N, CA, C and O atoms as a MOPAC input file, in Angstrom:
PM7 MOZYME 1SCF
protein

 N    -58.86100 1    52.56300 1   -14.54300 1
 C    -60.18500 1    53.21400 1   -13.94800 1
 C    -60.69100 1    54.27400 1   -15.24600 1
 O    -59.99000 1    55.21300 1   -15.62300 1
 N    -61.75000 1    54.00800 1   -15.71700 1
 C    -61.72500 1    55.42900 1   -16.79600 1
 C    -62.11900 1    56.44600 1   -16.29200 1
 O    -62.67000 1    56.46700 1   -15.19100 1
 N    -61.90900 1    57.45100 1   -16.99900 1
 C    -62.35000 1    58.82800 1   -17.05600 1
 C    -63.78100 1    59.08200 1   -16.34100 1
 O    -63.95800 1    59.80100 1   -15.35800 1
 N    -64.55300 1    58.50200 1   -16.89000 1
 C    -66.03700 1    58.29700 1   -16.27600 1
 C    -66.29800 1    58.17000 1   -14.61300 1
 O    -66.96400 1    58.88400 1   -13.86300 1
 N    -65.40900 1    56.83600 1   -14.32700 1
 C    -65.54400 1    56.71700 1   -13.05000 1
 C    -64.73000 1    57.72100 1   -12.10900 1
 O    -65.32100 1    58.23000 1   -11.15600 1
 N    -63.63300 1    57.96300 1   -12.30800 1
 C    -62.95500 1    58.91900 1   -11.73300 1
 C    -63.66300 1    60.13200 1   -11.31000 1
 O    -63.71200 1    60.55200 1   -10.15400 1
 N    -64.24200 1    60.69200 1   -12.40700 1
 C    -65.14500 1    61.72900 1   -12.15200 1
 C    -66.26400 1    61.85800 1   -11.40600 1
 O    -66.59000 1    62.91500 1   -10.86600 1
 N    -67.02200 1    60.60100 1   -11.32600 1
 C    -68.00400 1    60.08400 1   -10.50200 1
 C    -67.37500 1    60.21400 1    -9.30000 1
 O    -67.77600 1    61.14900 1    -8.60600 1
 N    -66.32000 1    59.39600 1    -8.77100 1
 C    -65.79400 1    59.16600 1    -7.59300 1
 C    -65.35200 1    60.63500 1    -6.85500 1
 O    -65.43500 1    60.84700 1    -5.64500 1
 N    -64.96000 1    61.40300 1    -7.67500 1
 C    -64.76500 1    62.87800 1    -7.45400 1
 C    -66.05000 1    63.58600 1    -7.12500 1
 O    -65.94200 1    64.40000 1    -6.20800 1
 N    -66.95400 1    63.49100 1    -7.53500 1
 C    -68.26700 1    64.14500 1    -7.42600 1
 C    -68.67800 1    63.50800 1    -5.73900 1
 O    -68.89400 1    64.23600 1    -4.77000 1
 N    -68.70100 1    62.35000 1    -5.73200 1
 C    -69.39800 1    61.97500 1    -4.65700 1
 C    -68.23300 1    62.22900 1    -3.41500 1
 O    -68.59700 1    61.93300 1    -2.27700 1
 N    -67.41100 1    62.54900 1    -3.52700 1
 C    -66.37400 1    62.91600 1    -2.18100 1
 C    -66.69200 1    64.18000 1    -1.90900 1
 O    -66.80800 1    65.00100 1    -2.81900 1
 N    -66.85700 1    64.47000 1    -0.73800 1
 C    -67.32000 1    65.89900 1    -0.21500 1
 C    -65.84700 1    66.71800 1    -0.53400 1
 O    -64.73500 1    66.19600 1    -0.61500 1
 N    -66.21900 1    68.27500 1    -0.70000 1
 C    -65.01200 1    69.19100 1    -1.01500 1
 C    -64.47600 1    69.48000 1     0.08400 1
 O    -63.24800 1    69.45700 1     0.16600 1
 N    -65.32500 1    69.84300 1     1.26200 1
 C    -64.97000 1    70.07300 1     2.72400 1
 C    -65.29800 1    69.40700 1     3.73600 1
 O    -66.44400 1    68.95900 1     3.77200 1
 N    -64.64100 1    69.22800 1     4.52900 1
 C    -63.30000 1    70.16500 1     4.75000 1
 C    -62.52400 1    69.17100 1     3.98500 1
 O    -62.78000 1    68.19900 1     3.27500 1
 N    -61.31900 1    69.88900 1     4.47000 1
 C    -60.06700 1    69.49100 1     3.41800 1
 C    -58.86500 1    70.17100 1     4.30300 1
 O    -58.94200 1    71.24100 1     4.90700 1
 N    -57.79800 1    69.33800 1     4.23500 1
 C    -56.72000 1    70.02100 1     5.26800 1
 C    -56.16500 1    71.27400 1     4.28100 1
 O    -55.99500 1    72.26300 1     4.99400 1
 N    -55.84700 1    71.53500 1     2.95400 1
 C    -55.68900 1    72.58600 1     2.56000 1
 C    -56.33500 1    74.26900 1     2.97900 1
 O    -55.67400 1    75.27600 1     3.23700 1
 N    -57.54400 1    74.13800 1     2.93600 1
 C    -58.56200 1    75.11800 1     3.26300 1
 C    -58.53100 1    75.49000 1     4.67400 1
 O    -58.58600 1    76.65000 1     5.08100 1
 N    -58.42000 1    74.19100 1     5.57600 1
 C    -58.31800 1    73.83300 1     7.15900 1
 C    -57.19400 1    75.03300 1     7.51000 1
 O    -57.40700 1    75.99800 1     8.24400 1
 N    -55.90400 1    74.72000 1     6.77900 1
 C    -54.46600 1    75.47100 1     6.82200 1
 C    -54.64400 1    76.96700 1     6.45300 1
 O    -54.12100 1    77.82800 1     7.15900 1
 N    -55.42700 1    77.31300 1     5.28000 1
 C    -55.52400 1    78.52600 1     4.62500 1
 C    -56.22600 1    79.39400 1     5.94300 1
 O    -55.75800 1    80.46300 1     6.33300 1
 N    -57.53900 1    78.67800 1     6.60500 1
 C    -58.05300 1    79.43600 1     7.55000 1
 C    -57.36700 1    80.03400 1     9.06500 1
 O    -57.58300 1    81.02900 1     9.75700 1
 N    -56.39500 1    78.80700 1     9.16200 1
 C    -55.66700 1    78.98100 1    10.59200 1
 C    -54.64900 1    80.17300 1     9.92000 1
 O    -54.49900 1    81.20100 1    10.58000 1
 N    -54.11200 1    80.07100 1     8.91500 1
 C    -53.12600 1    81.26700 1     8.60900 1
 C    -54.03100 1    82.46300 1     8.34700 1
 O    -53.35300 1    83.44000 1     8.66400 1
 N    -55.27800 1    82.89100 1     7.90800 1
 C    -55.78900 1    84.24500 1     7.80100 1
 C    -56.04200 1    84.36200 1     9.35500 1
 O    -55.75500 1    85.45900 1     9.83300 1
 N    -56.47000 1    83.53300 1    10.10700 1
 C    -56.83700 1    84.13000 1    11.67300 1
 C    -55.67500 1    84.99400 1    12.35700 1
 O    -55.86400 1    85.72200 1    13.33200 1
 N    -54.42300 1    84.80900 1    11.69900 1
 C    -53.55500 1    85.36400 1    12.27500 1
 C    -53.70000 1    86.90900 1    12.03000 1
 O    -53.11800 1    87.79000 1    12.66300 1
 N    -54.36700 1    87.03300 1    11.24900 1
 C    -54.39900 1    88.76100 1    10.69900 1
 C    -55.97600 1    89.56800 1    11.56600 1
 O    -56.57100 1    90.61500 1    11.31300 1
 N    -56.19900 1    88.55200 1    12.56900 1
 C    -57.55000 1    89.33200 1    13.00400 1
 C    -57.42700 1    90.63500 1    13.88200 1
 O    -56.29000 1    91.09900 1    13.97300 1
 N    -58.30300 1    91.19400 1    14.44600 1
 C    -58.18000 1    92.76300 1    14.90300 1
 C    -58.54600 1    92.41500 1    16.47800 1
 O    -58.25600 1    93.20400 1    17.37700 1
 N    -59.21600 1    91.14500 1    16.72300 1
 C    -59.35900 1    90.95000 1    18.47100 1
 C    -58.58100 1    89.67900 1    19.18900 1
 O    -57.98700 1    88.74800 1    18.64400 1
 N    -58.67400 1    89.80400 1    19.84000 1
 C    -58.05500 1    88.93600 1    20.70400 1
 C    -56.67700 1    88.06800 1    19.93600 1
 O    -56.68300 1    86.85200 1    19.74400 1
 N    -55.69000 1    88.87500 1    19.61400 1
 C    -54.78500 1    88.43600 1    19.02100 1
 C    -53.82700 1    87.45000 1    19.80500 1
 O    -53.20200 1    86.51200 1    19.31000 1
 N    -53.83500 1    87.75600 1    20.80900 1
 C    -53.06300 1    86.92000 1    21.94900 1
 C    -53.16500 1    85.58800 1    22.04800 1
 O    -52.19100 1    84.93800 1    22.42500 1
 N    -54.33200 1    84.99300 1    21.73200 1
 C    -54.79900 1    83.70600 1    21.79800 1
 C    -54.72100 1    82.94000 1    20.57500 1
 O    -54.76300 1    83.57100 1    19.51900 1
 N    -54.60500 1    81.58200 1    20.54300 1
 C    -54.43600 1    80.81200 1    19.55100 1
 C    -55.80900 1    79.95600 1    19.09400 1
 O    -56.12200 1    78.89100 1    19.62600 1
 N    -56.52000 1    80.55300 1    18.09500 1
 C    -57.79400 1    79.71200 1    18.07100 1
 C    -57.46500 1    78.50000 1    17.35600 1
 O    -56.30200 1    78.39800 1    16.96500 1
 N    -58.36000 1    77.46900 1    17.09000 1
 C    -58.04100 1    76.40600 1    16.20100 1
 C    -59.05400 1    76.30600 1    15.31700 1
 O    -60.17700 1    76.76300 1    15.52900 1
 N    -58.59700 1    75.50900 1    13.94600 1
 C    -59.98500 1    75.11800 1    13.30700 1
 C    -60.12300 1    73.83400 1    13.09500 1
 O    -59.25600 1    73.07300 1    12.66500 1
 N    -61.41200 1    73.53200 1    13.45000 1
 C    -61.68000 1    71.81700 1    13.52300 1
 C    -62.45300 1    71.72900 1    12.32700 1
 O    -63.10700 1    72.71000 1    11.97100 1
 N    -62.46000 1    70.46700 1    11.53400 1
 C    -63.20400 1    70.03100 1    10.58500 1
 C    -64.57300 1    69.77100 1    11.21500 1
 O    -64.81600 1    69.43100 1    12.37300 1
 N    -65.46800 1    70.02000 1    10.13500 1
 C    -66.53400 1    69.52900 1    10.59000 1
 C    -67.38100 1    69.25700 1     9.06800 1
 O    -66.97900 1    69.72100 1     8.00100 1
 N    -68.67300 1    68.37800 1     9.22500 1
 C    -69.24900 1    68.11200 1     8.06900 1
 C    -69.78900 1    69.34500 1     7.14500 1
 O    -70.67500 1    70.08800 1     7.56800 1
 N    -69.27800 1    69.49300 1     6.02800 1
 C    -69.45000 1    70.44500 1     4.86600 1
 C    -68.21400 1    71.90000 1     5.25100 1
 O    -68.00100 1    72.78300 1     4.42000 1
 N    -67.70800 1    71.87600 1     6.28900 1
 C    -66.94600 1    72.81400 1     6.40600 1
 C    -66.11200 1    72.90600 1     7.79700 1
 O    -65.70300 1    71.87400 1     8.32800 1
 N    -65.88500 1    74.14300 1     8.34500 1
 C    -65.25100 1    74.08300 1     9.75900 1
 C    -65.38700 1    74.89100 1    10.84000 1
 O    -65.61800 1    76.08700 1    10.66400 1
 N    -65.27400 1    74.40200 1    12.01500 1
 C    -65.34700 1    75.24100 1    13.44600 1
 C    -64.11400 1    75.76800 1    13.89700 1
 O    -63.02600 1    75.19300 1    13.94200 1
 N    -64.41100 1    76.95100 1    14.23200 1
 C    -63.34800 1    77.89500 1    14.68400 1
 C    -63.52400 1    78.22100 1    16.06500 1
 O    -64.45700 1    78.94100 1    16.41900 1
 N    -62.58100 1    77.67700 1    16.98300 1
 C    -62.74600 1    77.74100 1    18.37400 1
 C    -61.85600 1    78.38700 1    19.01300 1
 O    -60.78800 1    78.32800 1    18.40300 1
 N    -61.76500 1    79.21700 1    20.33700 1
 C    -60.78800 1    79.66400 1    20.78800 1
 C    -60.78400 1    79.91100 1    22.42800 1
 O    -61.84900 1    79.94300 1    23.04400 1
 N    -59.43000 1    80.09200 1    23.12500 1
 C    -59.71300 1    80.23700 1    24.51300 1
 C    -60.40900 1    81.51200 1    24.85700 1
 O    -60.24100 1    82.41100 1    24.03400 1
 N    -60.97300 1    81.72100 1    25.64000 1
 C    -62.03600 1    82.81500 1    26.00500 1
 C    -61.37200 1    83.91300 1    27.00800 1
 O    -61.76400 1    83.99200 1    28.17300 1
 N    -60.61600 1    84.53400 1    26.63000 1
 C    -59.63100 1    85.17200 1    27.06300 1
 C    -60.42900 1    86.24600 1    28.02100 1
 O    -60.08200 1    86.53600 1    29.16600 1
 N    -61.50300 1    86.74700 1    27.36300 1
 C    -62.39100 1    87.96300 1    27.80500 1
 C    -63.21500 1    87.82700 1    29.24100 1
 O    -63.71700 1    88.71300 1    29.93200 1
 N    -63.16100 1    86.20500 1    29.45900 1
 C    -64.10400 1    85.66600 1    30.37400 1
 C    -65.37700 1    85.73800 1    30.21400 1
 O    -66.09800 1    84.96500 1    30.84400 1
 N    -65.89900 1    86.65200 1    29.36600 1
 C    -67.31700 1    87.11000 1    29.06000 1
 C    -68.17100 1    86.13900 1    28.74400 1
 O    -69.38500 1    86.34100 1    28.77000 1
 N    -67.49700 1    84.64800 1    28.31500 1
 C    -68.61900 1    83.71800 1    27.99600 1
 C    -68.32700 1    82.57200 1    28.68200 1
 O    -69.15300 1    81.67900 1    28.87100 1
 N    -66.98700 1    82.54500 1    29.13300 1
 C    -66.50600 1    81.04200 1    30.24600 1
 C    -65.43600 1    81.95900 1    31.22100 1
 O    -64.35700 1    82.43700 1    30.87200 1
 N    -66.03300 1    82.03500 1    32.43000 1
 C    -65.39800 1    82.62300 1    33.31200 1
 C    -64.05800 1    81.82400 1    33.68900 1
 O    -63.18600 1    82.39400 1    34.34400 1
 N    -63.94300 1    80.80500 1    33.36600 1
 C    -62.66200 1    79.96100 1    33.69900 1
 C    -61.70300 1    80.09600 1    32.65900 1
 O    -60.56500 1    79.66700 1    32.84700 1
 N    -62.07600 1    80.74100 1    31.38100 1
 C    -61.16600 1    81.01900 1    30.36000 1
 C    -60.89200 1    79.71600 1    29.16100 1
 O    -60.02400 1    79.58900 1    28.29700 1
 N    -62.13800 1    78.79200 1    29.59100 1
 C    -61.97300 1    77.74400 1    28.56900 1
 C    -62.27400 1    77.75800 1    27.23100 1
 O    -62.74500 1    78.80700 1    26.79200 1
 N    -62.09100 1    76.71500 1    26.38100 1
 C    -62.38200 1    76.72500 1    24.89200 1
 C    -63.88100 1    77.11300 1    24.29000 1
 O    -64.82100 1    76.40500 1    24.65200 1
 N    -64.12300 1    78.18900 1    23.40300 1
 C    -65.46600 1    78.39100 1    23.35200 1
 C    -65.46700 1    78.30500 1    21.82500 1
 O    -64.46800 1    78.21300 1    21.11200 1
 N    -66.90900 1    78.35300 1    21.38200 1
 C    -67.09500 1    78.34000 1    19.68100 1
 C    -67.15000 1    79.61500 1    19.34600 1
 O    -67.86600 1    80.35300 1    20.02300 1
 N    -66.34300 1    80.19100 1    18.13800 1
 C    -66.35500 1    81.20200 1    17.56800 1
 C    -66.98800 1    81.59900 1    16.45700 1
 O    -67.61600 1    82.65800 1    16.44000 1
 N    -66.89400 1    80.77900 1    15.37400 1
 C    -67.53200 1    80.92700 1    14.36700 1
 C    -67.63300 1    79.41700 1    13.64900 1
 O    -67.03300 1    78.43900 1    14.09600 1
 N    -68.51000 1    79.38700 1    12.43600 1
 C    -68.67700 1    77.84400 1    11.87000 1
 C    -69.00300 1    78.40900 1    10.20600 1
 O    -69.92900 1    79.06600 1     9.73100 1
 N    -67.81600 1    77.82800 1     9.63900 1
 C    -68.04300 1    78.04700 1     7.88300 1
 C    -68.48700 1    76.86300 1     7.45700 1
 O    -68.01500 1    75.77200 1     7.77800 1
 N    -69.41000 1    77.06200 1     6.72200 1
 C    -69.97400 1    75.73200 1     5.89600 1
 C    -70.34200 1    76.03000 1     4.49000 1
 O    -70.86800 1    77.08500 1     4.13600 1
 N    -70.05000 1    75.08600 1     3.74400 1
 C    -70.15400 1    75.17200 1     2.38400 1
 C    -71.54700 1    74.57600 1     2.03600 1
 O    -72.02700 1    73.61500 1     2.63600 1
 N    -72.19800 1    75.28200 1     0.93700 1
 C    -73.20600 1    74.61400 1     0.57300 1
 C    -73.45900 1    74.28500 1    -0.93900 1
 O    -74.06300 1    74.99200 1    -1.74500 1
 N    -73.00700 1    73.34400 1    -1.10700 1
 C    -73.10100 1    73.01200 1    -2.63700 1
 C    -73.89300 1    73.03500 1    -3.75700 1
 O    -73.67200 1    73.07200 1    -4.96800 1
 N    -75.10000 1    72.99700 1    -2.89700 1
 C    -76.28600 1    73.15000 1    -3.78300 1
 C    -76.25700 1    74.55500 1    -4.19200 1
 O    -76.56400 1    74.74200 1    -5.37000 1
 N    -75.98200 1    75.51200 1    -3.54700 1
 C    -76.15100 1    76.86600 1    -4.18700 1
 C    -74.60100 1    77.39300 1    -4.28100 1
 O    -74.45600 1    78.56500 1    -4.62800 1
 N    -73.45700 1    76.63100 1    -4.00300 1
 C    -72.20000 1    77.14400 1    -4.41500 1
 C    -71.73200 1    78.30600 1    -3.76700 1
 O    -70.94300 1    79.08000 1    -4.30900 1
 N    -72.33900 1    78.51600 1    -2.23900 1
 C    -71.99700 1    79.61100 1    -1.36400 1
 C    -71.41700 1    78.81000 1    -0.24500 1
 O    -71.51800 1    77.61400 1     0.03100 1
 N    -70.82200 1    79.73400 1     0.28600 1
 C    -70.41100 1    79.66100 1     1.84400 1
 C    -70.95600 1    80.59000 1     2.78900 1
 O    -71.07100 1    81.80500 1     2.62300 1
 N    -71.39700 1    79.67400 1     4.15600 1
 C    -72.04100 1    80.63800 1     5.05700 1
 C    -71.42100 1    80.64000 1     6.29500 1
 O    -70.84900 1    79.67800 1     6.80900 1
 N    -71.56200 1    81.82600 1     6.79000 1
 C    -70.45000 1    81.97200 1     8.10800 1
 C    -71.61400 1    82.16000 1     9.21400 1
 O    -72.51200 1    82.97300 1     8.99600 1
 N    -71.58900 1    81.46300 1    10.30000 1
 C    -72.54700 1    81.49000 1    11.37100 1
 C    -71.66900 1    81.83700 1    12.60700 1
 O    -70.54800 1    81.33700 1    12.69200 1
 N    -72.19000 1    82.76600 1    13.66900 1
 C    -72.16100 1    83.01800 1    14.73900 1
 C    -72.36000 1    82.18300 1    16.00300 1
 O    -73.27400 1    81.38300 1    15.80100 1
 N    -71.93500 1    82.08900 1    17.02000 1
 C    -72.40500 1    81.70200 1    18.16800 1
 C    -73.04900 1    82.48600 1    18.75300 1
 O    -72.60600 1    83.61900 1    18.94200 1
 N    -74.49400 1    82.03800 1    19.28400 1
 C    -75.10300 1    82.92800 1    20.28800 1
 C    -74.97800 1    81.90300 1    21.63500 1
 O    -75.65400 1    80.89000 1    21.82100 1
 N    -74.07000 1    82.37500 1    22.40100 1
 C    -73.87200 1    81.67300 1    23.52900 1
 C    -74.83500 1    81.48700 1    24.62700 1
 O    -74.81400 1    80.51900 1    25.38800 1
 N    -75.69600 1    82.47600 1    24.67800 1
 C    -76.89700 1    82.87200 1    25.55300 1
 C    -77.78800 1    81.45600 1    25.21300 1
 O    -78.06000 1    80.63800 1    26.09100 1
 N    -78.13700 1    81.33000 1    23.98400 1
 C    -79.15200 1    80.54500 1    23.39500 1
 C    -78.37900 1    79.18300 1    23.24800 1
 O    -79.08500 1    78.20000 1    23.02500 1
 N    -76.87700 1    78.97600 1    23.35500 1
 C    -76.31600 1    77.77200 1    23.07000 1
 C    -76.88900 1    77.26000 1    21.54400 1
 O    -77.40800 1    76.16300 1    21.33700 1
 N    -76.65000 1    78.39900 1    20.46500 1
 C    -77.00000 1    78.17200 1    19.21700 1
 C    -76.42500 1    78.90800 1    18.06700 1
 O    -76.33700 1    80.13600 1    18.06600 1
 N    -76.09900 1    78.28400 1    17.25300 1
 C    -75.28900 1    78.95800 1    15.70600 1
 C    -76.17900 1    79.68300 1    15.03900 1
 O    -77.08000 1    79.05000 1    14.49000 1
 N    -76.16900 1    81.22900 1    14.90200 1
 C    -76.89000 1    81.81700 1    13.97800 1
 C    -76.08200 1    82.55900 1    12.70200 1
 O    -74.92700 1    82.98200 1    12.67000 1
 N    -77.00000 1    82.56000 1    11.78200 1
 C    -76.38200 1    82.52400 1    10.45400 1
 C    -75.93400 1    84.25500 1    10.54800 1
 O    -76.57600 1    85.05900 1    11.22400 1
 N    -74.80700 1    84.58800 1     9.79200 1
 C    -74.19900 1    86.00300 1     9.78200 1
 C    -74.09300 1    86.46700 1     8.42700 1
 O    -74.49100 1    87.54300 1     7.98100 1
 N    -73.44000 1    85.42000 1     7.74800 1
 C    -73.60200 1    86.02600 1     6.29800 1
 C    -73.11800 1    84.92800 1     5.28600 1
 O    -72.53700 1    83.88700 1     5.59200 1
 N    -73.52500 1    85.42200 1     3.79600 1
 C    -72.99900 1    84.27700 1     2.86300 1
 C    -71.94200 1    84.95700 1     1.91500 1
 O    -71.64700 1    86.15100 1     1.97100 1
 N    -71.38200 1    83.99400 1     0.99100 1
 C    -70.90800 1    84.72300 1     0.05900 1
 C    -70.15600 1    83.70300 1    -0.81800 1
 O    -69.70700 1    82.79800 1    -0.11400 1
 N    -69.84500 1    83.54000 1    -2.25200 1
 C    -69.30600 1    82.51100 1    -2.94100 1
 C    -67.94600 1    82.72800 1    -2.52400 1
 O    -67.32900 1    81.96000 1    -3.26200 1
 N    -67.15400 1    83.27100 1    -1.83600 1
 C    -66.01100 1    83.29600 1    -1.64900 1
 C    -65.58100 1    82.99900 1    -0.09700 1
 O    -65.93500 1    83.82600 1     0.74300 1
 N    -64.90800 1    81.96700 1     0.27700 1
 C    -64.65100 1    81.68100 1     1.88300 1
 C    -64.10900 1    82.48600 1     2.20900 1
 O    -64.23400 1    82.73500 1     3.40800 1
 N    -63.15900 1    83.41600 1     1.36900 1
 C    -62.25800 1    84.47200 1     1.88900 1
 C    -62.52800 1    85.86000 1     2.34900 1
 O    -61.85800 1    86.66500 1     2.99700 1
 N    -63.86600 1    85.90100 1     1.74800 1
 C    -64.85800 1    87.16800 1     2.31100 1
 C    -65.16200 1    86.90400 1     3.64500 1
 O    -64.90500 1    87.59900 1     4.62800 1
 N    -65.75200 1    85.79800 1     3.58000 1
 C    -66.38700 1    85.51100 1     5.10300 1
 C    -65.10900 1    85.51800 1     6.14000 1
 O    -65.27800 1    86.10500 1     7.20900 1
 N    -63.89200 1    84.92100 1     5.89200 1
 C    -62.61600 1    84.77200 1     6.47400 1
 C    -62.50900 1    86.36500 1     7.26500 1
 O    -62.66300 1    86.55200 1     8.47200 1
 N    -62.24400 1    87.28000 1     6.36300 1
 C    -62.32700 1    88.24400 1     6.22800 1
 C    -63.07700 1    89.30800 1     7.14900 1
 O    -62.54200 1    90.31300 1     7.61700 1
 N    -64.25500 1    88.96700 1     7.31300 1
 C    -65.29900 1    89.66200 1     8.04200 1
 C    -65.09500 1    88.74700 1     9.64300 1
 O    -65.08800 1    89.46700 1    10.64100 1
 N    -64.97400 1    87.59500 1     9.81100 1
 C    -64.57100 1    87.16000 1    11.15000 1
 C    -63.17800 1    88.14500 1    11.57500 1
 O    -63.18700 1    88.82700 1    12.60000 1
 N    -62.27200 1    88.11300 1    10.85000 1
 C    -61.17800 1    88.55800 1    11.54700 1
 C    -61.47100 1    90.24700 1    12.03000 1
 O    -61.22400 1    90.82400 1    13.08900 1
 N    -62.04800 1    90.68000 1    10.86700 1
 C    -62.50400 1    92.40400 1    11.48100 1
 C    -63.41900 1    92.22700 1    12.46000 1
 O    -63.03900 1    92.76000 1    13.50200 1
 N    -64.40300 1    91.73000 1    12.54400 1
 C    -65.46900 1    91.79400 1    13.60600 1
 C    -65.76800 1    93.28900 1    14.15300 1
 O    -65.28000 1    93.56600 1    15.24900 1
 N    -66.36600 1    94.06200 1    13.62600 1
 C    -66.18200 1    95.62100 1    14.12300 1
 C    -67.29800 1    95.48900 1    15.42400 1
 O    -67.17000 1    96.10100 1    16.48400 1
 N    -68.27800 1    94.66700 1    15.13700 1
 C    -69.45000 1    94.64400 1    16.37600 1
 C    -69.04900 1    93.54600 1    17.27300 1
 O    -69.93500 1    93.35600 1    18.10700 1
 N    -67.95000 1    92.67800 1    17.42700 1
 C    -67.42600 1    91.72800 1    18.33900 1
 C    -68.79200 1    90.51500 1    18.40700 1
 O    -69.30600 1    90.16100 1    19.46800 1
 N    -69.12500 1    90.11000 1    17.31300 1
 C    -70.37100 1    89.38600 1    16.99600 1
 C    -69.28500 1    87.76600 1    17.13800 1
 O    -69.90800 1    86.76500 1    17.49100 1
 N    -68.07100 1    87.63600 1    16.91800 1
 C    -67.37600 1    86.75200 1    17.16200 1
 C    -66.46100 1    86.34700 1    18.33300 1
 O    -66.53300 1    85.45200 1    19.17400 1
 N    -65.43900 1    87.48000 1    18.04500 1
 C    -64.52700 1    87.56800 1    19.11300 1
 C    -65.21800 1    88.17700 1    20.21200 1
 O    -65.44500 1    89.38700 1    20.19300 1
 N    -65.70900 1    87.16700 1    21.53900 1
 C    -66.30300 1    88.20400 1    22.37000 1
 C    -65.51200 1    88.02100 1    23.57100 1
 O    -65.71000 1    88.73300 1    24.55500 1

């Protein structure tokens, strides 16, 4: 296979989700400030990752089931990451912030001073 063909194949392949970044997000979530006693999971979705967790506060799910926490989506056209929070009342994702660096958004998710994510 010529270098031109392999380069084209790399361009066609989506960069996200991938196992390396999924694990990186999982490790980073261990440093979060809220609900440290639950184990969130990171699931691959088109162009990114969905973070979900058991609802220990019972604010969203009185039964303590798994709830959506955040959505990280990579926009290849803008070369930016987008962080979404779940509006559980409307059952819709809302854009929270954007950054060129995924780690900056994961840091915001972990800090969450206004409890927008970890409800």
